N, C-alpha and C positions, 0 to 999 in steps of 0.2 A: 494531595491536590487540594483537599478541603482546607487543610491548615494554611497552605500558601494563599489560597483564595481569600480566606478570612482576613489575613493581614493586608492584602491589597485592597480589600473593601474599606477597611478603616483608615488606611493611609490617605487616600484622596479626601476623606471627610475632614481631615485636619486643616484643609485650606492651604494658603501659602505657608512655606516652612517658617516656623517660629523658633526662637531660641529654646532649646531643650526638647523640641518635638521628636527628633531622632532618638534622643535618650529615652523618651517615653515609649517609643516603638521598639526599642532594642530588646526588652524582655520577651515581647511577643515574637520578634524575629528569631530569637534563640530557641524559644519553645516550639515554634513552627518548624525550624530546622531540625531539631532533635526528634520531633514527632514524625516528620517525613522519613528520617533515617531509621527510626524504629519500625515504621510500616514497611520499608524496603528490606531491611536486614533482619527484622524480628521474626516474621512468619516462618522462614526456613528453619529457625532454631539454631542457626549457626552464627557465632560471633564473627563479625568481619575481621579480617587481618589488619594489622597495624598499618600496612600500606594502603588498604582500602579506606580505613577510617581517616587517615591523614589527608588523602586526596579528596575525600568527600567533604571534609571540614575546611580545607585550605581556602577555596574561593570565598566562602562565607566570612571567614576571619579577615581576609584581605579587603573585603568590601565594607566592613564595619567602620574603619576610619573615614571612608568617603561619606557614609551615612551620618556620622557624627559631625562632619564638616558641612552638612546640609548641601552636598553636591548632588542633588537629585536623589530619588528613591531607588538607587541602584541595587541595594540589598533586596528590596521587594521585587525588583525586576528579575533578579537572579532566581528567586523562588519559583518563577514560572517554569524554569527548566530543571529545578532541583529533583523532582521525582524521576525524570528521565536520566539525570546525572547519576542518581542512586542506582537505577536499573542497570545502567551501563557499567558502573563499577562493581555491581554484585556479580557480574559475569567475568570479572577480571581475576583469574586464578593462575596458578603456575602452569596449568594445561591450556588455558585460553588467554592469550595476551590481549591487552588493550591496544587496538590499532590506532595509530595517529589519524588515519582517514576517518574513523568513526568519531573521534573527538572533533575534527574539523566539521563534519556533518552536523554534529550536535550544536556546535557554536553557530553555524549558519542557520539552523532551525531556531535557535534561541533569538538571534537577531530578527528573523522573520516573525517570531512570536511577539517580540517587543513592538514591532511595527504594527501587528494586528491589534495588540492591546492599546497602542497609542492612537491609531487612526479610527479605532472603533468608537472613540468618543465623538468624532465628527460624523462618521458614517457607521452607525451601529448595526451593521449587517451581520456581525458575528455574535450578537448578544444572545441568540438562541442557543449557543453552546452551553450556557448556564444550565439549561434544563436537561442536558445530557448527563449531568452529574448524578441525579437520582435514577435516570432511565437505565444507565449502564448496569448498576448492580441489580436492578429489577429484571433486566433481560438475562443476566447471568444466572438467575435463580432457576432457569430452565435446565441447567446442567446439573446432573446428579452429584458430581464431585464438589460443586459449589454449595449445593443444598446441605451437604454433610457438615460444612463449616458454618453452622447456624449463627454462632456468636459474631463471627467476622461479617457474614452477610447482613445481619441486623444492624451492626454498627455502621457499616458502609451506607446503608439506606438511610439511617437516622441522621448521620452527619451530612450526607448529601442534601437531604430535604432541609435540614437546618441551615445549610449554606444558602439555599435558594430563599428561604424565609427571611434570613438576616439581610440578604441583598436588597430585598424589597421593603424591609421594615426600617432600615436606616434612612433617615430623612436626607434629602439633598441639601447640602450646605448652601447658604446664601452666596450668590456670586459664582457658584461652581459651574463649569462648562457642561457637566453631565451628571446623571444620577449614579449612585453606587451600583445599581443593578446593571447599568451599562458597562461600568468598569469591570464588574464581576463577570459579565458575559464574555467580554474580550479576554479576560484572564483565563477563564475556563476553556475557551476554544483554543487559545494559544498553548496552554499547558497540556491539554489532552492531545493535541496534535503532536507535540514533541514526545510525550510519554508513549503514544501509540507507535511512533517510529522506533523508540528504544525497545519496546516490548516485542516488536517483530524481528529484531536482530537475531539471526541464528546463533546458537551456541557453537563455538568452534573449539577444536582441540588440536594439539600438535600432530596427531596422527590418527589413523583408524585402527581400532582394536579388533583383531580377528579372534575367532573362536579358539585358535590354538595358542593364543597368548602373544602372537607376533604383532608388532606395531609398525605400521607403514608411515 
């Protein structure tokens, strides 16, 4: 989420799309994409299957030509839902199929998230979502199993605080409709909303395993 948010902060500061602006953003987009993938698939210590990796990367690859043609910052918009997309795919196994209904719900929430991000520039009611980024890992420190992962907890807190500081440190470009902190607040609220939905999805399997080994 922090990686996605950082790119969305710097994107609006470029002002009107200029020749080569998307190319300058492309390395950051790729780095953010890979970092989100590492955060989703890395902690379990299990390398994603070829199917999971291809489906995870495919939307980002397809959006690169649009970005290079300066047809809006669609690649940055996709990053709003990328953490949730990764969570959804991480549960796609041979025992738990990826339901088309869940994909449709994800796309609907992504559209809603893009609307929140867009209209927050005019009505910045969702900007407070930015401060949830450091609050969430601090609250999670109350759980013993999270305290045991000290390195992960420390990194999450540091990166979240850094995202908030950067959002307020970047100056507002001349002629811009809104400040980077407003863009960041809308992005954080939208991204956390979609990721929270994906995180709460129950894990499913093809059957119920009984103690005697029978599968229903």
